[in-house]
MMTF fields as JSON, N, C-alpha, C and O atoms, coordinates in Angstrom:
{
  "mmtfVersion": "1.0.0",
  "mmtfProducer": "UNKNOWN",
  "numBonds": 347,
  "numAtoms": 348,
  "numGroups": 87,
  "numChains": 1,
  "numModels": 1,
  "chainsPerModel": [1],
  "groupsPerChain": [87],
  "chainIdList": ["A"],
  "bondAtomList": [4, 2, 8, 6, 12, 10, 16, 14, 20, 18, 24, 22, 28, 26, 32, 30, 36, 34, 40, 38, 44, 42, 48, 46, 52, 50, 56, 54, 60, 58, 64, 62, 68, 66, 72, 70, 76, 74, 80, 78, 84, 82, 88, 86, 92, 90, 96, 94, 100, 98, 104, 102, 108, 106, 112, 110, 116, 114, 120, 118, 124, 122, 128, 126, 132, 130, 136, 134, 140, 138, 144, 142, 148, 146, 152, 150, 156, 154, 160, 158, 164, 162, 168, 166, 172, 170, 176, 174, 180, 178, 184, 182, 188, 186, 192, 190, 196, 194, 200, 198, 204, 202, 208, 206, 212, 210, 216, 214, 220, 218, 224, 222, 228, 226, 232, 230, 236, 234, 240, 238, 244, 242, 248, 246, 252, 250, 256, 254, 260, 258, 264, 262, 268, 266, 272, 270, 276, 274, 280, 278, 284, 282, 288, 286, 292, 290, 296, 294, 300, 298, 304, 302, 308, 306, 312, 310, 316, 314, 320, 318, 324, 322, 328, 326, 332, 330, 336, 334, 340, 338, 344, 342],
  "bondOrderList": [1, 1, 1, 1, 1, 1, 1, 1, 1, 1, 1, 1, 1, 1, 1, 1, 1, 1, 1, 1, 1, 1, 1, 1, 1, 1, 1, 1, 1, 1, 1, 1, 1, 1, 1, 1, 1, 1, 1, 1, 1, 1, 1, 1, 1, 1, 1, 1, 1, 1, 1, 1, 1, 1, 1, 1, 1, 1, 1, 1, 1, 1, 1, 1, 1, 1, 1, 1, 1, 1, 1, 1, 1, 1, 1, 1, 1, 1, 1, 1, 1, 1, 1, 1, 1, 1],
  "groupList": [{"groupName": "UNK", "atomNameList": ["N", "CA", "C", "O"], "elementList": ["N", "C", "C", "O"], "formalChargeList": [0, 0, 0, 0], "bondAtomList": [1, 0, 2, 1, 3, 2], "bondOrderList": [1, 1, 2], "singleLetterCode": "X", "chemCompType": "L-PEPTIDE LINKING"}],
  "groupTypeList": [0, 0, 0, 0, 0, 0, 0, 0, 0, 0, 0, 0, 0, 0, 0, 0, 0, 0, 0, 0, 0, 0, 0, 0, 0, 0, 0, 0, 0, 0, 0, 0, 0, 0, 0, 0, 0, 0, 0, 0, 0, 0, 0, 0, 0, 0, 0, 0, 0, 0, 0, 0, 0, 0, 0, 0, 0, 0, 0, 0, 0, 0, 0, 0, 0, 0, 0, 0, 0, 0, 0, 0, 0, 0, 0, 0, 0, 0, 0, 0, 0, 0, 0, 0, 0, 0, 0],
  "groupIdList": [1, 2, 3, 4, 5, 6, 7, 8, 9, 10, 11, 12, 13, 14, 15, 16, 17, 18, 19, 20, 21, 22, 23, 24, 25, 26, 27, 28, 29, 30, 31, 32, 33, 34, 35, 36, 37, 38, 39, 40, 41, 42, 43, 44, 45, 46, 47, 48, 49, 50, 51, 52, 53, 54, 55, 56, 57, 58, 59, 60, 61, 62, 63, 64, 65, 66, 67, 68, 69, 70, 71, 72, 73, 74, 75, 76, 77, 78, 79, 80, 81, 82, 83, 84, 85, 86, 87],
  "secStructList": [7, 7, 1, 1, 2, 2, 2, 2, 2, 2, 2, 2, 2, 2, 2, 2, 2, 2, 2, 2, 2, 2, 2, 2, 2, 2, 2, 2, 2, 2, 2, 2, 2, 2, 2, 2, 2, 2, 2, 2, 6, 6, 7, 2, 2, 2, 2, 2, 2, 2, 2, 2, 2, 2, 2, 2, 2, 2, 2, 2, 2, 2, 2, 6, 6, 1, 1, 7, 2, 2, 2, 2, 2, 2, 2, 2, 2, 2, 2, 2, 2, 2, 2, 6, 6, 7, 7],
  "xCoordList": [-65.676, -66.342, -67.768, -68.146, -68.582, -70.083, -70.397, -69.77, -71.396, -71.861, -73.1, -73.379, -73.837, -75.05, -74.738, -73.87, -75.557, -75.294, -75.804, -75.206, -76.846, -77.272, -76.204, -75.937, -75.622, -74.65, -73.307, -72.57, -73.053, -71.869, -72.214, -71.367, -73.383, -73.754, -73.719, -73.261, -74.186, -74.094, -72.727, -72.477, -71.727, -70.279, -69.813, -69.067, -70.168, -69.69, -70.216, -69.504, -71.476, -72.029, -71.476, -71.329, -71.139, -70.455, -69.168, -68.786, -68.44, -67.048, -67.156, -66.384, -68.132, -68.336, -68.709, -68.156, -69.65, -70.1, -68.965, -68.846, -68.159, -67.067, -66.004, -65.462, -65.751, -64.795, -65.365, -64.614, -66.657, -67.357, -67.336, -67.02, -67.667, -67.642, -66.229, -66.084, -65.231, -63.877, -63.329, -62.559, -63.677, -63.333, -64.038, -63.403, -65.348, -66.041, -65.46, -65.227, -65.193, -64.658, -63.229, -62.898, -62.44, -61.093, -61.211, -60.477, -62.103, -62.28, -62.672, -62.167, -63.598, -64.027, -62.906, -62.675, -62.161, -60.92, -59.878, -59.296, -59.704, -58.857, -59.225, -58.409, -60.452, -60.986, -60.886, -60.522, -61.21, -61.173, -59.712, -59.499, -58.687, -57.378, -57.049, -56.363, -57.551, -57.384, -58.02, -57.451, -59.17, -59.9, -59.226, -59.167, -58.698, -57.907, -56.756, -56.472, -56.12, -54.811, -55.333, -54.68, -56.409, -56.886, -57.238, -56.978, -57.79, -58.114, -56.851, -56.793, -55.853, -54.571, -53.841, -53.27, -53.86, -53.277, -54.246, -53.937, -55.401, -56.452, -56.914, -57.186, -56.999, -57.503, -59.049, -59.4, -59.864, -61.337, -61.981, -62.823, -61.55, -62.183, -62.051, -63.05, -60.837, -60.611, -61.315, -61.799, -61.307, -61.999, -63.432, -63.992, -64.084, -65.561, -65.857, -66.913, -64.997, -65.284, -65.029, -65.778, -64.061, -63.785, -64.941, -65.351, -65.485, -66.559, -67.842, -68.605, -68.095, -69.251, -69.105, -70.032, -67.904, -67.658, -67.821, -68.482, -67.235, -67.3, -68.74, -69.181, -69.491, -70.876, -71.608, -72.414, -71.428, -72.032, -71.632, -72.499, -70.327, -69.925, -70.477, -70.781, -70.589, -71.09, -72.617, -73.108, -73.254, -74.798, -75.027, -75.961, -74.19, -74.281, -73.938, -74.514, -73.059, -72.614, -73.781, -74.029, -74.499, -75.561, -76.614, -77.111, -76.926, -77.853, -77.557, -78.469, -76.338, -75.823, -75.632, -75.212, -75.909, -75.741, -74.352, -74.113, -73.393, -72.034, -71.78, -71.042, -72.384, -72.313, -73.705, -74.697, -73.767, -75.06, -75.335, -74.387, -76.574, -76.962, -76.479, -76.107, -76.493, -76.008, -74.479, -73.999, -73.741, -72.278, -71.996, -71.129, -72.811, -72.527, -72.863, -72.129, -73.996, -74.405, -73.319, -72.996, -72.692, -71.619, -70.348, -69.75, -69.975, -68.927, -69.105, -68.202, -70.3, -70.58, -70.612, -70.198, -71.108, -71.176, -69.706, -69.451, -68.844, -67.46, -66.664, -65.849, -66.935, -66.357, -66.765, -65.933, -67.997, -68.608, -68.021, -67.773, -67.807, -67.272, -65.864, -65.402, -65.072, -63.741, -63.648, -62.642, -64.549, -64.596, -64.701, -64.116, -65.52, -65.724, -64.524, -64.505, -63.485, -62.18, -61.316, -60.316, -61.7, -60.944, -61.6, -62.676, -60.842, -61.307, -60.22, -60.398],
  "yCoordList": [185.695, 184.489, 184.531, 184.97, 184.105, 184.164, 183.125, 182.067, 183.45, 182.574, 181.771, 180.747, 182.223, 181.546, 180.826, 181.201, 179.773, 179.026, 179.841, 179.694, 180.643, 181.356, 182.415, 182.636, 183.047, 183.966, 183.315, 183.953, 182.111, 181.395, 181.062, 181.142, 180.705, 180.341, 181.577, 181.516, 182.692, 183.941, 184.361, 184.868, 184.183, 184.432, 183.604, 184.089, 182.367, 181.467, 181.824, 181.691, 182.296, 182.729, 183.975, 184.157, 184.887, 186.138, 185.992, 186.727, 185.038, 184.732, 184.136, 184.516, 183.182, 182.675, 183.655, 183.664, 184.507, 185.574, 186.617, 187.144, 186.888, 187.851, 187.268, 187.978, 185.938, 185.507, 185.349, 185.454, 185.105, 185.021, 186.445, 186.633, 187.378, 188.731, 189.265, 190.016, 188.821, 189.298, 188.562, 189.164, 187.369, 186.597, 187.243, 187.405, 187.626, 188.198, 189.504, 189.796, 190.368, 191.737, 191.634, 192.379, 190.759, 190.539, 190.124, 190.677, 189.167, 188.774, 189.912, 190.033, 190.796, 191.968, 192.852, 193.321, 193.127, 194.053, 193.503, 194.257, 192.234, 191.638, 191.841, 192.235, 191.57, 191.697, 193.19, 193.521, 194.048, 195.571, 195.918, 196.763, 195.286, 195.62, 195.099, 195.79, 193.805, 193.355, 194.247, 194.517, 194.714, 195.647, 196.923, 197.435, 197.435, 198.707, 198.62, 199.511, 197.514, 197.232, 197.076, 197.632, 196.395, 196.389, 197.831, 198.212, 198.568, 199.986, 200.773, 201.581, 200.551, 201.215, 200.925, 201.833, 199.71, 199.351, 199.429, 198.902, 200.036, 200.229, 198.933, 198.957, 197.826, 196.569, 196.478, 196.064, 196.858, 196.993, 195.706, 195.557, 194.727, 193.355, 192.814, 192.439, 192.78, 192.24, 193.053, 192.528, 194.333, 195.273, 194.948, 194.88, 194.738, 194.41, 193.112, 192.963, 192.16, 190.807, 190.987, 190.441, 191.686, 191.921, 192.681, 192.396, 193.648, 194.504, 193.67, 193.891, 192.748, 191.87, 191.046, 190.963, 190.407, 189.631, 190.385, 189.937, 191.521, 192.413, 192.793, 192.682, 193.207, 193.517, 192.367, 192.544, 191.227, 189.983, 189.729, 189.471, 189.793, 189.622, 190.643, 190.331, 191.866, 192.946, 192.743, 192.956, 192.306, 192.088, 190.904, 190.863, 190.03, 188.749, 189.179, 188.677, 190.048, 190.486, 191.301, 191.237, 192.095, 192.896, 191.833, 191.975, 190.874, 189.852, 189.195, 188.828, 189.057, 188.418, 189.44, 189.078, 190.773, 191.761, 191.971, 192.221, 191.872, 192.044, 193.559, 194.203, 194.098, 195.521, 196.136, 195.453, 197.407, 198.129, 198.434, 198.665, 198.454, 198.594, 199.897, 199.956, 200.946, 202.2, 202.215, 202.881, 201.564, 201.427, 200.704, 201.092, 199.597, 198.83, 199.683, 199.673, 200.45, 201.325, 202.258, 202.482, 202.856, 203.836, 203.143, 203.739, 202.026, 201.361, 201.0, 201.171, 200.494, 200.037, 201.321, 201.295, 202.431, 203.529, 204.088, 204.557, 204.027, 204.454, 203.573, 204.038, 202.297, 201.325, 201.518, 201.485, 201.715, 201.975, 203.254, 203.336, 204.228, 205.521, 205.373, 206.049, 204.44, 204.151, 203.44, 203.632, 202.673, 201.953, 202.939, 202.756, 204.1, 205.077, 205.787, 206.466, 205.681, 206.497, 205.802, 206.354, 204.567, 203.792, 204.116, 203.636, 204.978, 205.169, 205.826, 206.074],
  "zCoordList": [121.141, 120.721, 121.031, 122.117, 120.151, 120.435, 121.509, 121.57, 122.367, 123.356, 123.002, 123.626, 122.017, 121.706, 120.311, 119.523, 120.142, 118.956, 117.649, 116.583, 117.75, 116.636, 116.16, 114.979, 117.264, 116.886, 116.321, 115.57, 116.693, 116.103, 114.708, 113.818, 114.496, 113.066, 112.208, 111.067, 112.713, 111.969, 111.684, 110.59, 112.653, 112.371, 111.325, 110.474, 111.273, 110.166, 108.867, 107.871, 108.782, 107.54, 107.104, 105.895, 107.959, 107.636, 107.066, 106.155, 107.574, 107.071, 105.642, 104.761, 105.406, 104.114, 103.108, 102.009, 103.44, 102.539, 102.273, 101.167, 103.29, 103.103, 102.093, 101.246, 102.244, 101.247, 99.817, 98.847, 99.683, 98.396, 97.78, 96.605, 98.582, 98.077, 97.631, 96.666, 98.401, 98.12, 96.859, 96.111, 96.621, 95.4, 94.194, 93.152, 94.295, 93.105, 92.791, 91.618, 93.816, 93.551, 92.938, 92.016, 93.429, 92.926, 91.458, 90.639, 91.059, 89.681, 88.813, 87.697, 89.296, 88.486, 88.297, 87.183, 89.345, 89.217, 88.151, 87.371, 88.179, 87.251, 85.827, 84.993, 85.563, 84.209, 83.806, 82.677, 84.737, 84.353, 83.99, 83.12, 84.637, 84.278, 82.886, 82.132, 82.484, 81.112, 80.135, 79.078, 80.438, 79.632, 79.363, 78.245, 80.481, 80.443, 79.498, 78.697, 79.632, 78.779, 77.321, 76.438, 76.997, 75.568, 75.129, 73.988, 75.978, 75.561, 75.311, 74.384, 76.114, 76.052, 74.73, 74.126, 74.302, 73.016, 71.907, 70.838, 72.038, 71.051, 70.328, 69.127, 71.056, 70.363, 70.76, 71.865, 69.865, 69.964, 70.228, 71.113, 69.402, 69.431, 70.884, 71.499, 71.407, 72.685, 73.842, 74.846, 73.58, 74.539, 74.588, 75.682, 73.47, 73.419, 74.042, 74.657, 73.926, 74.56, 76.107, 76.917, 76.465, 77.949, 78.542, 79.668, 77.813, 78.408, 78.545, 79.486, 77.665, 77.712, 78.955, 79.761, 79.134, 80.418, 81.66, 82.597, 81.688, 82.915, 83.126, 84.27, 82.215, 82.492, 82.993, 83.907, 82.512, 83.019, 84.457, 85.291, 84.781, 86.142, 87.139, 88.291, 86.643, 87.491, 87.865, 88.973, 86.767, 86.96, 87.903, 88.703, 87.765, 88.697, 90.122, 91.088, 90.233, 91.617, 92.267, 93.471, 91.354, 91.965, 92.472, 93.59, 91.742, 92.102, 93.437, 94.178, 93.721, 94.979, 96.009, 97.108, 95.769, 96.651, 97.117, 98.299, 96.179, 96.437, 96.174, 96.919, 95.137, 94.799, 94.805, 94.553, 95.089, 95.015, 93.587, 92.836, 93.149, 91.726, 91.112, 89.94, 91.94, 91.43, 91.258, 90.34, 92.036, 91.882, 90.539, 89.756, 90.32, 89.042, 87.843, 86.855, 87.909, 86.802, 86.538, 85.371, 87.566, 87.409, 86.748, 85.852, 87.133, 86.618, 85.153, 84.334, 84.845, 83.418, 82.539, 81.38, 83.109, 82.289, 81.978, 80.869, 82.897, 82.752, 81.804, 81.007, 81.925, 80.98, 79.575, 78.668, 79.372, 78.032, 77.437, 76.234, 78.282, 77.83, 77.457, 76.538, 78.183, 77.775, 76.468, 75.785, 76.063, 74.815, 73.709, 72.641, 73.975, 72.968, 72.601, 71.575, 73.382, 73.085, 72.084, 71.624, 71.73, 70.703, 69.307, 68.952, 68.557, 67.142, 66.338, 65.145]
}
């Protein structure tokens, strides 16, 4: 347990941020699973809509410092490459 007020506040903030980060990452993973399923059944319209949503979520997460920008760039690149396999 923290002994100072400032360290107690920092602990509370860390917990809040940890939960926020966890929720955002979970939401991204869920959407990626939906996207992968659309790719698997070769439904290009659904996949494109999902990709647009995922890219938006990832860009938002970078702004909140949940993901590093290079990590997001790599994820987006891989997702776009997956879309190219539908034809």
